[in-house]
N, C-alpha and C positions, 0 to 999 in steps of 0.2 A: 511551681510555675507549670502552666500547661504547654505541652509540646505542640508545635505547629503541625498541621496536617499537610501531606504531600500526595501527589498523584503522578501517573506516568502515561505518556503517549508514545507509541512506537510505530514507526514505519516497519514493514516486515522484510522485504527483499533487500539484502545487503546490510541490514541492520540487526535483525534477529536471525538471519541466515548468512551463509557464505556461498560462494559460487563454485560449482564443480562441473566441468565439461560444459553442458549447455543449459544448466538450470540451477535453481537454488537448493541448498542442502541445509536443513535445520541444524542450528548449533545447540546441542543438548545441554551445554553449560548454561546457556541463556534460559532454557526451560526451567532449570533449577532456580535461576534468578527470579523468573516470573512467579514461581511457586513461593519463593521467599517473600516477594512483595504481597502476594495474595494472603499469606498467613499473617502478615502484619496489617492486613485489612486496608491497604492503600489501593485506590481505584486504578484500573488498567484499561487502556483502549488501544486497539490497533487501527492506525490511520493509514490505509493502504489502497493501492490500485488493484490488488488481487480481489477475486470474487469470494463470496461467502462459501460457495461450493469448494473452491480450491483449499481454503483454510480448513474446512471440515474434513475433506477427503485426504489431504496431504499433510498440512502443518499440524492439524490436531491429532494425527496418529501418534504424536509424541507427547500429548498433553492428557492428563487425567481429567475425569469428568468434572471435578470440583473447579479446576482452573478454566475449563472450557466454558462453563456456565458463568464464570466470574468476569470474563473479559468482554468488553463492549467492542463490537466490530463495526467500524465505519469503512465499508468496502467500496471499491470503484469510486474513490475520492468522495465518499459520503453519499453516493447515489443510492446505495443499498446498505442498510444497517441490520444488525442482528444482535439481540441481547436477551438472554434467559429464555431461549426457545422461540422468540418472536422475530420474524424478518419483516422489514418494511422497505418498500421501494419509493423513491421520490417520484412524484407525479411529473411527467414530462409532457409538454405540449405536443400536439400532433405534428406540427411543422418541424420541431427538433427531431422527433422520431424519424420523420421522412428524410431529413438531411443526413442523419446518422446511417440510415439504411442505404441511402444512395452513395454516400462516401465509402462505406464498407465495400459495397459491390464494385465500385470503381478501383479502389485500392487493391483488392484481392485480384481482380482481373488484370490490372497493370503489372502486378508483381509476378503473377503466374506466367504472363506472356514474356516478361523480361528475362526470367531465369528458367523458363520451361518447367515450372513446378506444379505438382498436384497439391491441393489443399488438404491439410489434416487438422481437424478440430479435436483438441485434446488438452487435458490438464497435466499430462505427463510428457516429458521431453521425448520426441521421436528419436529413434536411433538410425534414421535414414534421412536423406536429403528431401525436403518438402517445404511447403509454405505452412508454417505452424501458426494456426490461429487459436488463441486461448479463448474458450467460451466465456462470455460475459452477459449479464442480464441487460445492461444498458450501453456501456461504453464499448469501444473496439480495442482489441489488443493483438498486435502482430508480434510474435516472439521470434527472436533471432536464433540462428544455429551457427555460432562462430566456427565450430569445428568442421562445418561443411562449407565454409566460406560465405555464409549468408549473414552478413553483418548489418548493424544499424546504418553505417555510412552508406552502404550500397542500397539499402532499402529507401533511405531518405531521398536519394536522388530521384527516385520514382514517385514517392509519396508526396514530397513537398509541393511540386507543381499542382497536384490534385487538391491538396489542402488549401492552397492559395485561393481557390474558388469558394471556400467555406469559412474564411477567416473571421467573418462577422458572426458566426454561429458556433464554430468548433475550435478547440485548441489541440495542439500536437505536442506531446511530451515524450521525447526519446531518451533512452538510456542504453547502456551497453547490451542489455539482454532483451529489450522489448521497446516497442513503439506504441504508445497509448493515444487514442483519439477520443475526445470527450467534449461535452458541452462546455461553453465558456464559464458557466456558473458553477461547475464542479471543480472545487479546489480543496486542498488539504486544510486551508484556513477554515472554510465552512464545515468540513468534516470534523475538525477538531472542536469547533464551537458546538456542533451537534453532540459530540461525545461528552464534552464537559457539562453541557446542560442536562444530559441524562444521568451522568454519574455524580454530579454535584449540584443538584437543583437549588440547594440553600446557600451555595457559595461558601462552604466551609473550608475548602481546600485553599491554602495560602500559597503553595508553591507547586507548579506543575513542571515536570521534567519531560522534555520531548526529545526524541532521538530519530535521526534520519540520515540518509547518505546522498541527498541531492538537493538542488535548488528548489524543486517542487516541494520537498519535505519542509524546507525552511518557511513555507507559508504557514506552518503550524504556529510559529512564534507570533504571528499577527492575530491569532484568535483571542488572546488575552494578554494583558500587561504582565501578569505574574507567571508567564511561561519562560522557562530557561531551556533554550534549544541547543543541542549538541550535534554537530555535523560529524558523522562517522566516515572515515575513508571507505570507499565502496567495497563491500564484502569483508571488511575487517571486523567481524563480529566480536573478536576478543576485546576490542576497544569499547564496544557497547557494555560488555561485562564489567570492565574496569570503571566505567562511568556510573553504572548502576550501583556498584559497591560504594563509590565516592558519594553519590546522592544519598544512599541509605546511611552512610557514616555521618554525613553532614547533618542529616535529620536529627541524629542523636544529640547534636550540639545546638539545635535551634531551640530557642526559648522565647516565650512571649511574656 
């Protein structure tokens, strides 16, 4: 009997990483899991709000070149993708570009005035009190610095009234370590659809296993009926490892 084929979709922050101080730390045990999946030739995609640059410069420091080229990246909620050396950006209409630019300017200005902060654009967590803006190609990301008292709850009090003026164009996605602002059409459901279409154009994968730590990640389950989604307690990457092992073990028992 032929074994059924399976594939994997992963959120990154809090799912493949754990949190330390003000930022994400890669769980090296999960890098081993990803290599195991690759060696068994099961497709892998990262469905993430992170940028292609962040993954290349920080996350991929822990990944060998074989795995790096194997994983499909659906970054910024699928607005930017990268696979086998080719990066593609979704075309955005000029009005949406203008709205994003205007919202970003207003948010940064309001937060700087509120907390008397200077802006720092960086992929690395600052070790001083500032407004940390993570560079993105399309969407907006304000990173929090909880150790300096700059929390999501405090930022949202300032950002939410601004975003109310853009609710017909933009969505706001907060978590403990960041606040993302992006177009309404940018969802992890659409990002997962894009990844599956690229990795499995002939529809040969019968079971997709998706992992994430937030309600935004749960959108992945809506991409296909054959997606099994696992909600990970935020930052508890050890549970991701256990669920990967269970998925791989279960695959050995699947028969058609």
